[in-house]
Each structure stands twice: as C-alpha cells, then as structure tokens.
Backbone as XML, in Angstrom:
<?xml version="1.0"?>
<chain id="A" units="angstrom">
  <residue number="1" name="MET">
    <atom name="N" x="-33.536" y="3.385" z="21.676"/>
    <atom name="CA" x="-33.424" y="4.545" z="20.801"/>
    <atom name="C" x="-32.174" y="4.458" z="19.921"/>
  </residue>
  <residue number="2" name="GLU">
    <atom name="N" x="-31.037" y="4.129" z="20.525"/>
    <atom name="CA" x="-29.780" y="4.050" z="19.775"/>
    <atom name="C" x="-29.826" y="2.965" z="18.699"/>
  </residue>
  <residue number="3" name="ASN">
    <atom name="N" x="-30.432" y="1.796" z="19.021"/>
    <atom name="CA" x="-30.545" y="0.726" z="18.033"/>
    <atom name="C" x="-31.378" y="1.166" z="16.843"/>
  </residue>
  <residue number="4" name="ASN">
    <atom name="N" x="-32.470" y="1.875" z="17.098"/>
    <atom name="CA" x="-33.321" y="2.364" z="16.025"/>
    <atom name="C" x="-32.560" y="3.384" z="15.166"/>
  </residue>
  <residue number="5" name="ARG">
    <atom name="N" x="-31.801" y="4.256" z="15.817"/>
    <atom name="CA" x="-31.012" y="5.254" z="15.096"/>
    <atom name="C" x="-29.971" y="4.583" z="14.203"/>
  </residue>
  <residue number="6" name="ARG">
    <atom name="N" x="-29.350" y="3.535" z="14.740"/>
    <atom name="CA" x="-28.354" y="2.796" z="13.975"/>
    <atom name="C" x="-28.997" y="2.112" z="12.768"/>
  </residue>
  <residue number="7" name="ALA">
    <atom name="N" x="-30.196" y="1.537" z="12.977"/>
    <atom name="CA" x="-30.910" y="0.877" z="11.883"/>
    <atom name="C" x="-31.271" y="1.883" z="10.787"/>
  </residue>
  <residue number="8" name="VAL">
    <atom name="N" x="-31.715" y="3.061" z="11.195"/>
    <atom name="CA" x="-32.050" y="4.118" z="10.227"/>
    <atom name="C" x="-30.783" y="4.518" z="9.464"/>
  </residue>
  <residue number="9" name="GLY">
    <atom name="N" x="-29.683" y="4.702" z="10.195"/>
    <atom name="CA" x="-28.417" y="5.065" z="9.564"/>
    <atom name="C" x="-27.966" y="4.021" z="8.563"/>
  </residue>
  <residue number="10" name="THR">
    <atom name="N" x="-28.075" y="2.756" z="8.933"/>
    <atom name="CA" x="-27.685" y="1.659" z="8.041"/>
    <atom name="C" x="-28.534" y="1.677" z="6.775"/>
  </residue>
  <residue number="11" name="TRP">
    <atom name="N" x="-29.838" y="1.910" z="6.929"/>
    <atom name="CA" x="-30.739" y="1.944" z="5.773"/>
    <atom name="C" x="-30.319" y="3.041" z="4.803"/>
  </residue>
  <residue number="12" name="TYR">
    <atom name="N" x="-30.021" y="4.233" z="5.322"/>
    <atom name="CA" x="-29.628" y="5.344" z="4.456"/>
    <atom name="C" x="-28.232" y="5.146" z="3.864"/>
  </residue>
  <residue number="13" name="GLU">
    <atom name="N" x="-27.354" y="4.477" z="4.579"/>
    <atom name="CA" x="-26.041" y="4.157" z="4.011"/>
    <atom name="C" x="-26.193" y="3.221" z="2.821"/>
  </residue>
  <residue number="14" name="ARG">
    <atom name="N" x="-27.107" y="2.258" z="2.912"/>
    <atom name="CA" x="-27.378" y="1.349" z="1.783"/>
    <atom name="C" x="-27.980" y="2.117" z="0.602"/>
  </residue>
  <residue number="15" name="LYS">
    <atom name="N" x="-28.889" y="3.054" z="0.907"/>
    <atom name="CA" x="-29.465" y="3.889" z="-0.157"/>
    <atom name="C" x="-28.366" y="4.694" z="-0.852"/>
  </residue>
  <residue number="16" name="ALA">
    <atom name="N" x="-27.470" y="5.264" z="-0.064"/>
    <atom name="CA" x="-26.355" y="6.025" z="-0.626"/>
    <atom name="C" x="-25.479" y="5.121" z="-1.492"/>
  </residue>
  <residue number="17" name="GLY">
    <atom name="N" x="-25.244" y="3.890" z="-1.021"/>
    <atom name="CA" x="-24.451" y="2.932" z="-1.796"/>
    <atom name="C" x="-25.098" y="2.624" z="-3.138"/>
  </residue>
  <residue number="18" name="GLU">
    <atom name="N" x="-26.404" y="2.421" z="-3.138"/>
    <atom name="CA" x="-27.134" y="2.164" z="-4.388"/>
    <atom name="C" x="-27.020" y="3.367" z="-5.328"/>
  </residue>
  <residue number="19" name="TYR">
    <atom name="N" x="-27.131" y="4.551" z="-4.766"/>
    <atom name="CA" x="-27.012" y="5.783" z="-5.548"/>
    <atom name="C" x="-25.617" y="5.876" z="-6.191"/>
  </residue>
  <residue number="20" name="LEU">
    <atom name="N" x="-24.591" y="5.606" z="-5.396"/>
    <atom name="CA" x="-23.223" y="5.670" z="-5.915"/>
    <atom name="C" x="-22.985" y="4.599" z="-6.982"/>
  </residue>
  <residue number="21" name="GLU">
    <atom name="N" x="-23.518" y="3.411" z="-6.760"/>
    <atom name="CA" x="-23.370" y="2.349" z="-7.769"/>
    <atom name="C" x="-24.021" y="2.751" z="-9.087"/>
  </residue>
  <residue number="22" name="ALA">
    <atom name="N" x="-25.154" y="3.425" z="-9.006"/>
    <atom name="CA" x="-25.834" y="3.896" z="-10.224"/>
    <atom name="C" x="-24.980" y="4.926" z="-10.966"/>
  </residue>
  <residue number="23" name="LEU">
    <atom name="N" x="-24.091" y="5.601" z="-10.229"/>
    <atom name="CA" x="-23.179" y="6.578" z="-10.846"/>
    <atom name="C" x="-21.875" y="5.931" z="-11.315"/>
  </residue>
  <residue number="24" name="GLY">
    <atom name="N" x="-21.748" y="4.615" z="-11.110"/>
    <atom name="CA" x="-20.562" y="3.904" z="-11.577"/>
    <atom name="C" x="-19.536" y="3.581" z="-10.509"/>
  </residue>
  <residue number="25" name="TYR">
    <atom name="N" x="-19.795" y="3.934" z="-9.264"/>
    <atom name="CA" x="-18.886" y="3.589" z="-8.177"/>
    <atom name="C" x="-18.988" y="2.083" z="-7.908"/>
  </residue>
  <residue number="26" name="GLU">
    <atom name="N" x="-17.912" y="1.510" z="-7.441"/>
    <atom name="CA" x="-17.915" y="0.121" z="-6.989"/>
    <atom name="C" x="-17.758" y="0.149" z="-5.468"/>
  </residue>
  <residue number="27" name="ILE">
    <atom name="N" x="-18.774" y="-0.309" z="-4.748"/>
    <atom name="CA" x="-18.716" y="-0.309" z="-3.288"/>
    <atom name="C" x="-17.778" y="-1.430" z="-2.840"/>
  </residue>
  <residue number="28" name="ILE">
    <atom name="N" x="-16.788" y="-1.074" z="-2.046"/>
    <atom name="CA" x="-15.827" y="-2.041" z="-1.515"/>
    <atom name="C" x="-16.251" y="-2.498" z="-0.123"/>
  </residue>
  <residue number="29" name="GLN">
    <atom name="N" x="-16.701" y="-1.553" z="0.691"/>
    <atom name="CA" x="-17.045" y="-1.906" z="2.072"/>
    <atom name="C" x="-17.985" y="-0.879" z="2.681"/>
  </residue>
  <residue number="30" name="TYR">
    <atom name="N" x="-18.922" y="-1.392" z="3.471"/>
    <atom name="CA" x="-19.782" y="-0.550" z="4.294"/>
    <atom name="C" x="-19.243" y="-0.582" z="5.720"/>
  </residue>
  <residue number="31" name="ASN">
    <atom name="N" x="-19.344" y="0.512" z="6.418"/>
    <atom name="CA" x="-19.026" y="0.607" z="7.846"/>
    <atom name="C" x="-17.657" y="0.038" z="8.221"/>
  </residue>
  <residue number="32" name="TYR">
    <atom name="N" x="-16.628" y="0.590" z="7.616"/>
    <atom name="CA" x="-15.273" y="0.200" z="8.014"/>
    <atom name="C" x="-14.996" y="0.798" z="9.388"/>
  </residue>
  <residue number="33" name="ARG">
    <atom name="N" x="-14.596" y="-0.070" z="10.314"/>
    <atom name="CA" x="-14.289" y="0.388" z="11.677"/>
    <atom name="C" x="-12.841" y="0.064" z="12.023"/>
  </residue>
  <residue number="34" name="CYS">
    <atom name="N" x="-12.227" y="1.000" z="12.719"/>
    <atom name="CA" x="-10.889" y="0.790" z="13.260"/>
    <atom name="C" x="-10.836" y="1.504" z="14.607"/>
  </residue>
  <residue number="35" name="LYS">
    <atom name="N" x="-9.675" y="1.479" z="15.236"/>
    <atom name="CA" x="-9.568" y="2.108" z="16.560"/>
    <atom name="C" x="-9.751" y="3.633" z="16.510"/>
  </residue>
  <residue number="36" name="LYS">
    <atom name="N" x="-9.624" y="4.218" z="15.325"/>
    <atom name="CA" x="-9.775" y="5.674" z="15.173"/>
    <atom name="C" x="-11.226" y="6.107" z="15.001"/>
  </residue>
  <residue number="37" name="GLY">
    <atom name="N" x="-12.084" y="5.183" z="14.520"/>
    <atom name="CA" x="-13.478" y="5.539" z="14.277"/>
    <atom name="C" x="-14.091" y="4.690" z="13.190"/>
  </residue>
  <residue number="38" name="GLU">
    <atom name="N" x="-14.939" y="5.309" z="12.358"/>
    <atom name="CA" x="-15.675" y="4.584" z="11.325"/>
    <atom name="C" x="-15.810" y="5.406" z="10.060"/>
  </residue>
  <residue number="39" name="ILE">
    <atom name="N" x="-15.820" y="4.697" z="8.927"/>
    <atom name="CA" x="-16.119" y="5.297" z="7.630"/>
    <atom name="C" x="-17.358" y="4.583" z="7.102"/>
  </residue>
  <residue number="40" name="ASP">
    <atom name="N" x="-18.363" y="5.360" z="6.678"/>
    <atom name="CA" x="-19.626" y="4.771" z="6.241"/>
    <atom name="C" x="-19.477" y="3.897" z="5.001"/>
  </residue>
  <residue number="41" name="LEU">
    <atom name="N" x="-18.778" y="4.397" z="3.986"/>
    <atom name="CA" x="-18.609" y="3.663" z="2.734"/>
    <atom name="C" x="-17.200" y="3.846" z="2.191"/>
  </residue>
  <residue number="42" name="ILE">
    <atom name="N" x="-16.662" y="2.777" z="1.667"/>
    <atom name="CA" x="-15.405" y="2.859" z="0.921"/>
    <atom name="C" x="-15.722" y="2.306" z="-0.460"/>
  </residue>
  <residue number="43" name="ALA">
    <atom name="N" x="-15.330" y="3.061" z="-1.480"/>
    <atom name="CA" x="-15.690" y="2.680" z="-2.851"/>
    <atom name="C" x="-14.553" y="3.018" z="-3.809"/>
  </residue>
  <residue number="44" name="ARG">
    <atom name="N" x="-14.711" y="2.523" z="-5.030"/>
    <atom name="CA" x="-13.814" y="2.918" z="-6.118"/>
    <atom name="C" x="-14.612" y="3.706" z="-7.125"/>
  </residue>
  <residue number="45" name="ASP">
    <atom name="N" x="-14.027" y="4.791" z="-7.569"/>
    <atom name="CA" x="-14.614" y="5.595" z="-8.629"/>
    <atom name="C" x="-13.509" y="5.850" z="-9.635"/>
  </residue>
  <residue number="46" name="GLY">
    <atom name="N" x="-13.483" y="5.036" z="-10.680"/>
    <atom name="CA" x="-12.385" y="5.121" z="-11.647"/>
    <atom name="C" x="-11.076" y="4.790" z="-10.956"/>
  </residue>
  <residue number="47" name="GLU">
    <atom name="N" x="-10.120" y="5.703" z="-11.042"/>
    <atom name="CA" x="-8.814" y="5.462" z="-10.432"/>
    <atom name="C" x="-8.798" y="5.768" z="-8.929"/>
  </residue>
  <residue number="48" name="TYR">
    <atom name="N" x="-9.848" y="6.393" z="-8.420"/>
    <atom name="CA" x="-9.870" y="6.855" z="-7.025"/>
    <atom name="C" x="-10.426" y="5.829" z="-6.048"/>
  </residue>
  <residue number="49" name="LEU">
    <atom name="N" x="-9.796" y="5.784" z="-4.888"/>
    <atom name="CA" x="-10.355" y="5.110" z="-3.733"/>
    <atom name="C" x="-11.097" y="6.203" z="-2.970"/>
  </residue>
  <residue number="50" name="VAL">
    <atom name="N" x="-12.385" y="5.988" z="-2.734"/>
    <atom name="CA" x="-13.226" y="7.037" z="-2.163"/>
    <atom name="C" x="-13.693" y="6.635" z="-0.764"/>
  </residue>
  <residue number="51" name="PHE">
    <atom name="N" x="-13.435" y="7.523" z="0.181"/>
    <atom name="CA" x="-13.924" y="7.360" z="1.548"/>
    <atom name="C" x="-15.127" y="8.283" z="1.657"/>
  </residue>
  <residue number="52" name="CYS">
    <atom name="N" x="-16.281" y="7.709" z="1.978"/>
    <atom name="CA" x="-17.527" y="8.458" z="1.877"/>
    <atom name="C" x="-18.297" y="8.474" z="3.191"/>
  </residue>
  <residue number="53" name="GLU">
    <atom name="N" x="-18.686" y="9.664" z="3.589"/>
    <atom name="CA" x="-19.531" y="9.856" z="4.765"/>
    <atom name="C" x="-20.961" y="10.087" z="4.280"/>
  </residue>
  <residue number="54" name="VAL">
    <atom name="N" x="-21.913" y="9.442" z="4.941"/>
    <atom name="CA" x="-23.320" y="9.595" z="4.589"/>
    <atom name="C" x="-24.019" y="10.345" z="5.718"/>
  </residue>
  <residue number="55" name="LYS">
    <atom name="N" x="-24.728" y="11.395" z="5.366"/>
    <atom name="CA" x="-25.471" y="12.180" z="6.356"/>
    <atom name="C" x="-26.918" y="12.311" z="5.915"/>
  </residue>
  <residue number="56" name="TYR">
    <atom name="N" x="-27.830" y="12.041" z="6.844"/>
    <atom name="CA" x="-29.261" y="12.096" z="6.574"/>
    <atom name="C" x="-29.933" y="13.138" z="7.467"/>
  </residue>
  <residue number="57" name="ARG">
    <atom name="N" x="-30.863" y="13.865" z="6.890"/>
    <atom name="CA" x="-31.724" y="14.779" z="7.634"/>
    <atom name="C" x="-33.139" y="14.606" z="7.087"/>
  </residue>
  <residue number="58" name="SER">
    <atom name="N" x="-34.108" y="14.516" z="7.969"/>
    <atom name="CA" x="-35.491" y="14.366" z="7.516"/>
    <atom name="C" x="-36.011" y="15.659" z="6.901"/>
  </residue>
  <residue number="59" name="ASP">
    <atom name="N" x="-35.471" y="16.795" z="7.363"/>
    <atom name="CA" x="-35.825" y="18.091" z="6.787"/>
    <atom name="C" x="-34.676" y="19.065" z="7.030"/>
  </residue>
  <residue number="60" name="SER">
    <atom name="N" x="-34.837" y="20.297" z="6.581"/>
    <atom name="CA" x="-33.733" y="21.260" z="6.673"/>
    <atom name="C" x="-33.686" y="21.994" z="8.019"/>
  </residue>
  <residue number="61" name="GLY">
    <atom name="N" x="-34.480" y="21.569" z="8.988"/>
    <atom name="CA" x="-34.528" y="22.228" z="10.288"/>
    <atom name="C" x="-33.194" y="22.264" z="11.013"/>
  </residue>
  <residue number="62" name="LYS">
    <atom name="N" x="-32.375" y="21.239" z="10.814"/>
    <atom name="CA" x="-31.052" y="21.189" z="11.452"/>
    <atom name="C" x="-29.938" y="21.505" z="10.462"/>
  </residue>
  <residue number="63" name="GLY">
    <atom name="N" x="-30.282" y="22.125" z="9.362"/>
    <atom name="CA" x="-29.284" y="22.464" z="8.353"/>
    <atom name="C" x="-29.137" y="21.352" z="7.331"/>
  </residue>
  <residue number="64" name="HIS">
    <atom name="N" x="-28.384" y="21.651" z="6.294"/>
    <atom name="CA" x="-28.148" y="20.678" z="5.225"/>
    <atom name="C" x="-27.282" y="19.545" z="5.746"/>
  </residue>
  <residue number="65" name="PRO">
    <atom name="N" x="-27.555" y="18.303" z="5.334"/>
    <atom name="CA" x="-26.772" y="17.174" z="5.840"/>
    <atom name="C" x="-25.269" y="17.296" z="5.589"/>
  </residue>
  <residue number="66" name="GLY">
    <atom name="N" x="-24.883" y="17.883" z="4.458"/>
    <atom name="CA" x="-23.462" y="18.036" z="4.155"/>
    <atom name="C" x="-22.727" y="18.907" z="5.158"/>
  </residue>
  <residue number="67" name="GLU">
    <atom name="N" x="-23.455" y="19.822" z="5.793"/>
    <atom name="CA" x="-22.850" y="20.721" z="6.775"/>
    <atom name="C" x="-22.492" y="20.001" z="8.077"/>
  </residue>
  <residue number="68" name="ALA">
    <atom name="N" x="-23.045" y="18.812" z="8.266"/>
    <atom name="CA" x="-22.816" y="18.065" z="9.506"/>
    <atom name="C" x="-21.431" y="17.422" z="9.557"/>
  </residue>
  <residue number="69" name="VAL">
    <atom name="N" x="-20.709" y="17.441" z="8.445"/>
    <atom name="CA" x="-19.355" y="16.883" z="8.430"/>
    <atom name="C" x="-18.386" y="18.011" z="8.772"/>
  </residue>
  <residue number="70" name="ASP">
    <atom name="N" x="-18.278" y="18.266" z="10.073"/>
    <atom name="CA" x="-17.441" y="19.362" z="10.560"/>
    <atom name="C" x="-15.962" y="18.952" z="10.594"/>
  </residue>
  <residue number="71" name="LEU">
    <atom name="N" x="-15.123" y="19.874" z="11.036"/>
    <atom name="CA" x="-13.671" y="19.608" z="11.049"/>
    <atom name="C" x="-13.319" y="18.408" z="11.917"/>
  </residue>
  <residue number="72" name="ARG">
    <atom name="N" x="-13.992" y="18.253" z="13.044"/>
    <atom name="CA" x="-13.734" y="17.119" z="13.926"/>
    <atom name="C" x="-14.032" y="15.810" z="13.204"/>
  </residue>
  <residue number="73" name="LYS">
    <atom name="N" x="-15.172" y="15.747" z="12.520"/>
    <atom name="CA" x="-15.561" y="14.547" z="11.789"/>
    <atom name="C" x="-14.623" y="14.309" z="10.614"/>
  </residue>
  <residue number="74" name="GLN">
    <atom name="N" x="-14.211" y="15.363" z="9.943"/>
    <atom name="CA" x="-13.266" y="15.230" z="8.832"/>
    <atom name="C" x="-11.947" y="14.626" z="9.321"/>
  </residue>
  <residue number="75" name="ARG">
    <atom name="N" x="-11.500" y="15.058" z="10.488"/>
    <atom name="CA" x="-10.260" y="14.547" z="11.060"/>
    <atom name="C" x="-10.384" y="13.053" z="11.367"/>
  </residue>
  <residue number="76" name="ILE">
    <atom name="N" x="-11.510" y="12.656" z="11.946"/>
    <atom name="CA" x="-11.735" y="11.234" z="12.268"/>
    <atom name="C" x="-11.760" y="10.395" z="10.988"/>
  </residue>
  <residue number="77" name="ILE">
    <atom name="N" x="-12.491" y="10.854" z="9.982"/>
    <atom name="CA" x="-12.567" y="10.112" z="8.717"/>
    <atom name="C" x="-11.186" y="10.022" z="8.078"/>
  </residue>
  <residue number="78" name="SER">
    <atom name="N" x="-10.429" y="11.096" z="8.109"/>
    <atom name="CA" x="-9.067" y="11.108" z="7.553"/>
    <atom name="C" x="-8.182" y="10.098" z="8.265"/>
  </residue>
  <residue number="79" name="GLN">
    <atom name="N" x="-8.239" y="10.061" z="9.585"/>
    <atom name="CA" x="-7.426" y="9.118" z="10.352"/>
    <atom name="C" x="-7.828" y="7.678" z="10.050"/>
  </residue>
  <residue number="80" name="CYS">
    <atom name="N" x="-9.127" y="7.433" z="9.938"/>
    <atom name="CA" x="-9.601" y="6.096" z="9.577"/>
    <atom name="C" x="-9.106" y="5.697" z="8.186"/>
  </residue>
  <residue number="81" name="ALA">
    <atom name="N" x="-9.138" y="6.658" z="7.250"/>
    <atom name="CA" x="-8.679" y="6.391" z="5.891"/>
    <atom name="C" x="-7.197" y="6.024" z="5.889"/>
  </residue>
  <residue number="82" name="MET">
    <atom name="N" x="-6.397" y="6.760" z="6.642"/>
    <atom name="CA" x="-4.970" y="6.456" z="6.724"/>
    <atom name="C" x="-4.746" y="5.067" z="7.314"/>
  </residue>
  <residue number="83" name="TYR">
    <atom name="N" x="-5.517" y="4.733" z="8.324"/>
    <atom name="CA" x="-5.435" y="3.414" z="8.959"/>
    <atom name="C" x="-5.808" y="2.340" z="7.941"/>
  </residue>
  <residue number="84" name="TYR">
    <atom name="N" x="-6.873" y="2.563" z="7.168"/>
    <atom name="CA" x="-7.317" y="1.609" z="6.141"/>
    <atom name="C" x="-6.216" y="1.379" z="5.108"/>
  </residue>
  <residue number="85" name="LEU">
    <atom name="N" x="-5.631" y="2.464" z="4.613"/>
    <atom name="CA" x="-4.563" y="2.351" z="3.609"/>
    <atom name="C" x="-3.380" y="1.566" z="4.147"/>
  </residue>
  <residue number="86" name="LEU">
    <atom name="N" x="-3.022" y="1.837" z="5.392"/>
    <atom name="CA" x="-1.908" y="1.132" z="6.028"/>
    <atom name="C" x="-2.245" y="-0.349" z="6.205"/>
  </residue>
  <residue number="87" name="GLU">
    <atom name="N" x="-3.446" y="-0.610" z="6.697"/>
    <atom name="CA" x="-3.887" y="-1.985" z="6.944"/>
    <atom name="C" x="-3.927" y="-2.805" z="5.656"/>
  </residue>
  <residue number="88" name="LYS">
    <atom name="N" x="-4.343" y="-2.191" z="4.545"/>
    <atom name="CA" x="-4.474" y="-2.886" z="3.263"/>
    <atom name="C" x="-3.201" y="-2.822" z="2.424"/>
  </residue>
  <residue number="89" name="GLY">
    <atom name="N" x="-2.194" y="-2.092" z="2.901"/>
    <atom name="CA" x="-0.938" y="-1.975" z="2.158"/>
    <atom name="C" x="-1.081" y="-1.168" z="0.879"/>
  </residue>
  <residue number="90" name="ILE">
    <atom name="N" x="-1.962" y="-0.203" z="0.869"/>
    <atom name="CA" x="-2.197" y="0.630" z="-0.318"/>
    <atom name="C" x="-1.387" y="1.918" z="-0.177"/>
  </residue>
  <residue number="91" name="SER">
    <atom name="N" x="-0.519" y="2.166" z="-1.156"/>
    <atom name="CA" x="0.302" y="3.375" z="-1.064"/>
    <atom name="C" x="0.329" y="4.175" z="-2.358"/>
  </residue>
  <residue number="92" name="ASP">
    <atom name="N" x="-0.200" y="3.605" z="-3.430"/>
    <atom name="CA" x="-0.051" y="4.266" z="-4.725"/>
    <atom name="C" x="-1.383" y="4.544" z="-5.418"/>
  </residue>
  <residue number="93" name="MET">
    <atom name="N" x="-2.454" y="4.677" z="-4.645"/>
    <atom name="CA" x="-3.754" y="4.929" z="-5.245"/>
    <atom name="C" x="-4.262" y="6.309" z="-4.814"/>
  </residue>
  <residue number="94" name="PRO">
    <atom name="N" x="-4.679" y="7.132" z="-5.772"/>
    <atom name="CA" x="-5.231" y="8.424" z="-5.383"/>
    <atom name="C" x="-6.524" y="8.236" z="-4.584"/>
  </residue>
  <residue number="95" name="CYS">
    <atom name="N" x="-6.694" y="9.059" z="-3.566"/>
    <atom name="CA" x="-7.855" y="8.945" z="-2.681"/>
    <atom name="C" x="-8.640" y="10.248" z="-2.689"/>
  </residue>
  <residue number="96" name="ARG">
    <atom name="N" x="-9.905" y="10.112" z="-2.321"/>
    <atom name="CA" x="-10.793" y="11.265" z="-2.288"/>
    <atom name="C" x="-11.798" y="11.077" z="-1.150"/>
  </residue>
  <residue number="97" name="PHE">
    <atom name="N" x="-12.278" y="12.180" z="-0.625"/>
    <atom name="CA" x="-13.284" y="12.156" z="0.437"/>
    <atom name="C" x="-14.571" y="12.769" z="-0.096"/>
  </residue>
  <residue number="98" name="ASP">
    <atom name="N" x="-15.611" y="11.947" z="-0.195"/>
    <atom name="CA" x="-16.914" y="12.397" z="-0.678"/>
    <atom name="C" x="-17.908" y="12.393" z="0.481"/>
  </residue>
  <residue number="99" name="VAL">
    <atom name="N" x="-18.945" y="13.189" z="0.341"/>
    <atom name="CA" x="-20.047" y="13.190" z="1.300"/>
    <atom name="C" x="-21.343" y="13.019" z="0.507"/>
  </residue>
  <residue number="100" name="VAL">
    <atom name="N" x="-22.193" y="12.110" z="0.972"/>
    <atom name="CA" x="-23.519" y="11.955" z="0.396"/>
    <atom name="C" x="-24.501" y="12.514" z="1.416"/>
  </residue>
  <residue number="101" name="GLY">
    <atom name="N" x="-25.228" y="13.544" z="1.010"/>
    <atom name="CA" x="-26.244" y="14.142" z="1.861"/>
    <atom name="C" x="-27.621" y="13.680" z="1.413"/>
  </residue>
  <residue number="102" name="ILE">
    <atom name="N" x="-28.404" y="13.198" z="2.354"/>
    <atom name="CA" x="-29.771" y="12.776" z="2.048"/>
    <atom name="C" x="-30.706" y="13.623" z="2.894"/>
  </residue>
  <residue number="103" name="GLU">
    <atom name="N" x="-31.547" y="14.379" z="2.203"/>
    <atom name="CA" x="-32.497" y="15.245" z="2.894"/>
    <atom name="C" x="-33.886" y="14.899" z="2.389"/>
  </residue>
  <residue number="104" name="GLY">
    <atom name="N" x="-34.698" y="14.305" z="3.282"/>
    <atom name="CA" x="-35.986" y="13.785" z="2.843"/>
    <atom name="C" x="-35.716" y="12.694" z="1.824"/>
  </residue>
  <residue number="105" name="GLY">
    <atom name="N" x="-36.181" y="12.842" z="0.608"/>
    <atom name="CA" x="-35.924" y="11.851" z="-0.439"/>
    <atom name="C" x="-34.877" y="12.284" z="-1.442"/>
  </residue>
  <residue number="106" name="ARG">
    <atom name="N" x="-34.268" y="13.451" z="-1.220"/>
    <atom name="CA" x="-33.286" y="13.994" z="-2.171"/>
    <atom name="C" x="-31.862" y="13.625" z="-1.776"/>
  </residue>
  <residue number="107" name="ILE">
    <atom name="N" x="-31.110" y="13.075" z="-2.727"/>
    <atom name="CA" x="-29.722" y="12.679" z="-2.483"/>
    <atom name="C" x="-28.804" y="13.625" z="-3.241"/>
  </residue>
  <residue number="108" name="THR">
    <atom name="N" x="-27.794" y="14.133" z="-2.542"/>
    <atom name="CA" x="-26.814" y="15.023" z="-3.146"/>
    <atom name="C" x="-25.416" y="14.474" z="-2.883"/>
  </residue>
  <residue number="109" name="LEU">
    <atom name="N" x="-24.612" y="14.406" z="-3.923"/>
    <atom name="CA" x="-23.233" y="13.941" z="-3.796"/>
    <atom name="C" x="-22.291" y="15.136" z="-3.840"/>
  </residue>
  <residue number="110" name="PHE">
    <atom name="N" x="-21.409" y="15.201" z="-2.849"/>
    <atom name="CA" x="-20.355" y="16.214" z="-2.817"/>
    <atom name="C" x="-19.033" y="15.490" z="-3.022"/>
  </residue>
  <residue number="111" name="GLN">
    <atom name="N" x="-18.560" y="15.481" z="-4.267"/>
    <atom name="CA" x="-17.278" y="14.838" z="-4.549"/>
    <atom name="C" x="-16.153" y="15.722" z="-4.048"/>
  </residue>
  <residue number="112" name="ASN">
    <atom name="N" x="-15.103" y="15.058" z="-3.528"/>
    <atom name="CA" x="-13.942" y="15.787" z="-3.044"/>
    <atom name="C" x="-14.367" y="16.869" z="-2.051"/>
  </residue>
  <residue number="113" name="ALA">
    <atom name="N" x="-15.207" y="16.481" z="-1.109"/>
    <atom name="CA" x="-15.828" y="17.413" z="-0.149"/>
    <atom name="C" x="-14.828" y="18.062" z="0.793"/>
  </residue>
  <residue number="114" name="PHE">
    <atom name="N" x="-13.750" y="17.341" z="1.108"/>
    <atom name="CA" x="-12.722" y="17.905" z="1.985"/>
    <atom name="C" x="-11.402" y="17.194" z="1.735"/>
  </residue>
  <residue number="115" name="ASP">
    <atom name="N" x="-10.325" y="17.811" z="2.194"/>
    <atom name="CA" x="-8.989" y="17.244" z="2.049"/>
    <atom name="C" x="-8.631" y="16.423" z="3.279"/>
  </residue>
  <residue number="116" name="CYS">
    <atom name="N" x="-7.696" y="15.498" z="3.103"/>
    <atom name="CA" x="-7.231" y="14.672" z="4.211"/>
    <atom name="C" x="-6.644" y="15.554" z="5.307"/>
  </residue>
  <residue number="117" name="MET">
    <atom name="N" x="-7.010" y="15.235" z="6.540"/>
    <atom name="CA" x="-6.533" y="16.026" z="7.688"/>
    <atom name="C" x="-5.719" y="15.161" z="8.647"/>
  </residue>
  <residue number="118" name="ALA">
    <atom name="N" x="-5.060" y="14.156" z="8.140"/>
    <atom name="CA" x="-4.302" y="13.251" z="9.013"/>
    <atom name="C" x="-3.028" y="13.894" z="9.502"/>
  </residue>
</chain>
C-alpha cells in the first residue's frame, strides 16, 4: 500500500513540476530529503528560490488539498528549506513557499502560501 501511495505521490509531483515549468519556473530538484524531512519540489521563479509542497486529493471529500499543509507541515518544510540553504551555501537569495494543490484534474498554485517558520 505504501509503495503504491508513494508512486501516486511521485506521479503528481511530476505533474506539478510540468505545470510550474509551463508557468516559467525552473525545477531544480524533486524530493529533497534531509534529516529534518522532505520538500517535494525546489524551483526558481525569477529571482526567488521556491520551496514547493504538492498536495493531491481525488475529490473534495477530505477538504481542499491546500488545506492539508498545516502548521506542523509548514514547520517541517521551513526547517528543510533552512537546511537546504545552509547545505548549498545560499544566503542572499529571496525565498518563497508555494503549495500546488491538485484536486481531480484541476491544479491550483498558491504562491507565497506561508511564511518561514524556522
């Protein structure tokens, strides 16, 4: 079950990446992992380094996918982002946290969805 869930998640993360590329984002990395957790996508959008969470829902029965990025998840993504910046030696680039919600076949981008909580 978990392997299938991971495969589904990977497929939707790739779809989100294609969507972002069509909007002009440059995908830097999928599934960045560190000891703090994971970030689904890291991209560049103009001057911004964007840390992006992808959430999928087959229907609205469990709420909108964007709502699934709660404070706990925001904190984990923020900590991972700080770790990434430290690891890559990046200190002078503006950063942003976006969420891509996929519900059925509809993709919604929430730019600057939350502030860093590190």
